[in-house]
N, C-alpha and C positions, 0 to 999 in steps of 0.2 A: 336861612332857607327853610320853608315849610314843605313837607312832603304830604300830599293828600292821598289817602288810601280809601279804597272802596271797602265798606264794612261787609263782611260776609255774614249772611244769616245762617243760623243753625239749621241743619236739615232735620226738622222735627215735624210734628203734626200741624203746628201753626204755619210753618213754611209750606207744607203741602196744601193747606187750605188757601193760602195766598196764591199758589200756582194754580189751583182749581178755579178760584175767583177770577184770576187774570185770563186763563184760557176760555173760561165760560163767557166772560164779558167781550173778549176780543173775537172769538170764533163762533160762539153758539148763542149770541144775543137774541136770535130768532126762536130759540127754544125755551119755553117757560119752565121754571123750576116748579113743578106741580106738587112736589112733596119735599120733605127734608132730605138733603143729600149730605152725607158725612164722608170724610176721607181721612185715612190714618195709615201709618206704617204698620204692617202686620209682621209675621215671622220672616226670618231670613229664608228666602227661596231662591234658588239658582236658576230655576226654569220658569216658574209661574211668576212673571213680573207684576201683574196686576189682576185684579178681579172685581166684579161688581155683583152685589146681591140686593135683592129686595126682601124686606121683611113684611110679610102679609098682615101681621098683627098691628104693628106700629105704623105701617105704610111708609117706612123710611127706606132710603137707598144707602148703601154703604159701599164705598170704593176702598179696597185695600191694595196698598202698593208694598212691594217687597222691601224689607228693611236694608237690603243689600244697597238700595239706592240712597241710603244715608251717607255712604262713602262719597267724599268730595271728588274722587277721581271719576265718578260716573258723570258724563256730560249732562248738563241740565236739559238739553234738547231730548235726550232719551227718556228722562222722567216725564217732560211735558208731552212727548209722544204717547207714553203709557197712559197718562191722565186723559188725554184727548181720545185715545182708543177706547177707554172705558166710557167717556161721555158719548161717543158715537153709539155704543150700545144703548145707553140710556135714551138717546134721541130716537133710536130705531125701535124702542119699545121693550127692550130686554132689560129686566131688573128695574123697571120704572112703570108708572101708571100710564104712560103713553101707549098708543096703539102700536102693535107689531107691524113693521113694514116688510119683514122677510120671515121666511120659515125658520132659517138658521142665522145666527149672529154674524158669521163670516162668509155667508152665501155669495159666491161669485166675486170675491174681492171687494165687497161693499165698504169695508173699513177704509182700505187704501183710497177708493174712489171718492168716498166722502171726505177724507182728509184733503185730497187734492182740490175738490170742489170748494172747500172752505178755506183754501189758501194756506194749508198746513203741509204741503208737499215737502217743504224743507225739513219738517220734523220727521217725516217718514224716511227721508234720506239719512238724517243724523242717526236715526235708529238702525237702519240697514247697515250703515258703515260701522256702527259700534258692534252690532250683533255678529257681524262677520268675524271681527277680532275676538269677541267674547267666546264665540263657539270654539275657536282654535285653542284658547286658553283652557276652556272647560274640558274639551276632549283630551287635551294634554294631561290635565290633573285628574279627571274622573273617567275618561273614556276607556 
């Protein structure tokens, strides 16, 4: 008898790039990548889960994801949500060469609204469910 197992990919920068490519092609195919966009795991951060920055000199955009997300216990949907969240900022002209669509990056709940519009409401729910539990653990340990 043969047992088939699903091979787990290591959660490294290549895995993040795979997730970025998947999310971009599935949910943001209407958004041109007008500059180079990089993604990588950054320092371990308990509160800042992701960030996006534009380099004015090289014209590149860099997405940084907390290395806390390398832990296999963090649901993939939470990581995908974080990547999608940063891509929405890119789409709206924050840290990208695209025109700014809003004065502020989170103005009036635009991130949640954009996620739902693009069919990613399930990722927003996965994130909300996880963050509720995570906050309780965080406050217990650091609060």
